[in-house]
C-alpha positions as CSV (number, residue, x, y, z in Angstrom):
1,M,153.5,98.3,107.9
2,Q,153.7,101.3,110.1
3,T,157.1,103.1,110.8
4,L,158.1,103.2,114.4
5,N,157.5,107.1,114.6
6,E,154.0,106.4,113.4
7,I,153.4,103.7,116.1
8,I,154.6,106.4,118.7
9,Q,152.4,108.9,117.4
10,D,149.3,106.5,117.5
11,L,150.4,105.7,121.2
12,H,150.4,109.2,122.1
13,A,146.9,110.1,120.7
14,V,145.4,107.0,122.3
15,E,146.9,107.8,125.5
16,S,145.4,111.2,125.6
17,R,141.8,109.7,125.0
18,I,142.5,107.1,127.7
19,R,143.5,109.5,130.3
20,A,140.3,111.7,129.6
21,Y,138.4,108.4,130.4
22,E,140.3,107.8,133.5
23,R,139.8,111.2,134.7
24,K,136.0,111.3,133.8
25,Y,135.3,107.9,135.5
26,G,137.8,107.8,138.3
27,I,139.2,104.2,137.3
28,T,142.3,103.1,135.7
29,S,141.9,101.6,132.2
30,D,143.3,98.3,133.2
31,D,140.5,98.0,135.8
32,F,137.9,99.3,133.5
33,Y,138.7,96.9,130.8
34,A,138.6,94.0,133.2
35,L,135.3,94.8,134.4
36,Y,134.1,95.5,130.8
37,A,135.4,92.3,129.4
38,Q,133.2,90.6,132.1
39,G,130.0,92.6,131.5
40,L,130.2,93.9,134.9
41,L,129.7,97.8,134.2
42,D,126.5,99.4,134.4
43,D,126.4,101.5,131.3
44,E,123.4,103.8,132.2
45,G,122.0,104.5,128.9
46,F,123.3,105.0,125.4
47,E,125.8,107.8,125.8
48,Q,127.8,106.0,128.4
49,S,127.5,102.8,126.6
50,T,128.9,104.4,123.5
51,E,131.7,105.8,125.7
52,F,132.6,102.6,127.2
53,V,132.9,100.9,123.8
54,R,135.2,103.7,122.7
55,W,137.2,103.4,125.9
56,A,137.5,99.8,125.4
57,S,138.5,100.1,121.5
58,A,141.1,102.8,122.6
59,Y,142.6,100.4,125.3
60,S,142.8,97.6,122.9
61,L,144.5,99.9,120.4
62,R,146.9,100.9,123.0
63,K,147.9,97.3,123.7
64,K,148.2,96.6,120.1
65,R,150.4,99.5,119.4
66,E,152.7,98.8,122.6
67,A,153.1,95.2,121.3
68,A,154.2,96.5,118.0
């Protein structure tokens, strides 16, 4: 089990990654994840597809850490 301090450190790290994706694509993570989960994003090739998977993973991690 992680300590509260470790959870907070994880949240700070994941928030930094999430903010970078939001700036790059000009959309909030909440909106991105809703579209991603519905398969409504045009991923325009492998590189963007990989970034979307990483962004979705970071978003999911943030939600888990917030719940913890």
